C-alpha positions as CSV (number, residue, x, y, z in Angstrom):
1,M,-17.7,5.4,3.1
2,T,-14.6,3.4,4.1
3,G,-11.2,4.7,3.2
4,Y,-8.4,2.4,2.1
5,F,-4.7,2.4,2.3
6,M,-3.2,0.8,-0.8
7,D,0.0,-1.1,-0.3
8,T,2.3,-1.7,-3.3
9,Y,0.5,-5.0,-4.2
10,A,-2.8,-3.1,-4.5
11,L,-1.2,-0.3,-6.5
12,I,0.3,-2.8,-9.0
13,E,-3.0,-4.7,-9.3
14,I,-4.9,-1.4,-10.0
15,T,-2.4,-0.4,-12.7
16,K,-2.7,-3.8,-14.3
17,G,-6.5,-3.5,-14.4
18,N,-7.3,-6.3,-12.1
19,K,-11.1,-6.5,-12.1
20,N,-11.1,-7.5,-8.4
21,Y,-9.8,-4.0,-7.5
22,E,-12.3,-2.0,-9.7
23,K,-14.7,-1.5,-6.9
24,F,-12.1,0.5,-4.9
25,I,-11.3,3.0,-7.6
26,D,-14.1,5.5,-6.6
27,M,-13.4,5.1,-2.9
28,P,-11.2,7.3,-0.7
29,L,-7.7,5.9,-1.3
30,S,-4.3,6.6,0.3
31,T,-0.8,5.3,0.1
32,S,2.7,6.2,1.3
33,V,5.7,7.7,-0.5
34,L,7.5,4.3,0.1
35,N,4.8,2.4,-1.7
36,L,4.9,4.9,-4.5
37,Y,8.7,4.4,-4.7
38,E,8.2,0.6,-5.0
39,L,5.5,1.1,-7.6
40,Y,7.7,3.4,-9.7
41,Y,10.6,0.9,-9.6
42,I,8.5,-2.1,-10.5
43,L,6.8,-0.2,-13.4
44,L,10.2,1.1,-14.6
45,R,11.6,-2.4,-14.5
46,D,8.6,-4.2,-16.1
47,F,7.5,-1.5,-18.6
48,N,9.2,1.9,-19.1
49,E,9.9,5.3,-17.6
50,E,6.8,6.9,-19.2
51,A,4.4,4.3,-17.7
52,A,6.2,4.6,-14.3
53,K,5.9,8.4,-14.2
54,R,2.3,8.3,-15.4
55,Y,1.2,6.1,-12.5
56,F,3.6,7.9,-10.0
57,Y,1.8,11.2,-10.7
58,K,-1.6,9.6,-10.7
59,F,-1.2,8.2,-7.2
60,K,1.1,11.0,-5.8
61,Q,-1.9,13.0,-4.7
62,M,-3.0,10.1,-2.4
63,V,0.2,10.1,-0.3
64,I,-0.3,10.6,3.4
65,K,2.4,11.9,5.7
66,I,4.7,9.6,7.5
67,T,5.0,10.6,11.2
68,D,7.5,9.7,13.9
69,E,4.7,7.7,15.5
70,S,4.0,5.7,12.4
71,I,7.7,4.8,12.2
72,F,7.7,3.6,15.8
73,D,4.4,1.6,15.3
74,A,5.7,0.1,12.0
75,S,8.9,-1.1,13.8
76,L,6.8,-2.7,16.5
77,I,4.7,-4.4,13.9
78,K,7.7,-5.7,11.9
79,N,9.5,-6.8,15.1
80,S,6.4,-8.7,16.5
81,N,5.9,-10.5,13.2
82,K,9.4,-11.8,12.6
83,K,8.2,-15.1,11.1
84,K,6.4,-13.2,8.4
85,D,8.2,-11.6,5.5
86,L,7.0,-8.1,6.1
87,S,8.9,-5.4,4.1
88,Y,9.6,-2.1,5.8
89,A,7.2,-0.4,3.4
90,D,4.4,-2.8,4.1
91,A,4.9,-2.6,7.9
92,L,4.9,1.2,7.6
93,G,1.8,1.1,5.4
94,Y,-0.1,-1.0,7.8
95,A,0.8,1.3,10.7
96,L,-0.3,4.3,8.6
97,S,-3.6,2.7,7.8
98,Q,-4.3,2.0,11.4
99,E,-3.3,5.5,12.6
100,N,-5.5,7.1,9.9
101,G,-8.6,4.8,10.4
102,L,-8.2,3.2,7.0
103,K,-8.6,-0.4,5.9
104,F,-5.3,-1.9,4.6
105,L,-5.9,-3.0,1.0
106,T,-3.6,-5.8,-0.1
107,G,-3.3,-9.2,-1.7
108,D,-0.1,-9.9,0.2
109,K,-0.5,-13.3,1.9
110,E,1.5,-12.1,4.9
111,F,-1.4,-9.8,5.9
112,R,-4.3,-12.3,5.4
113,D,-4.8,-12.7,9.2
114,F,-4.2,-9.1,10.3
115,E,-7.0,-7.0,11.7
116,N,-8.6,-4.3,9.5
117,V,-7.3,-5.7,6.2
118,E,-9.2,-6.0,3.0
119,F,-7.5,-9.0,1.3
120,V,-8.1,-9.0,-2.5
121,K,-6.3,-11.2,-5.0
């Protein structure tokens, strides 16, 4: 079974109940602490602290470790894609997905043409 790395876009769509993301719920899923931070902020801004904390703790168990190498790789990815609007969290998430043999799950248009990406709107 393929494992997936969820970027913030994917995390938000899952919390919103987007039907296109339902098939991923029972699959091995991972994310990073930076994506979790972005998710928490967005849910706090758009909903409330209770909802933000509920989803934070739901996804916290899926966080994978950020290594020095993943930071180096993410910097190379961001630097070599200057024309795209890649956030630091997204570049790091993509690097983590590649290092851990995971598909990068996103609906972010900036990643549409990247290798090993599952693009879902």
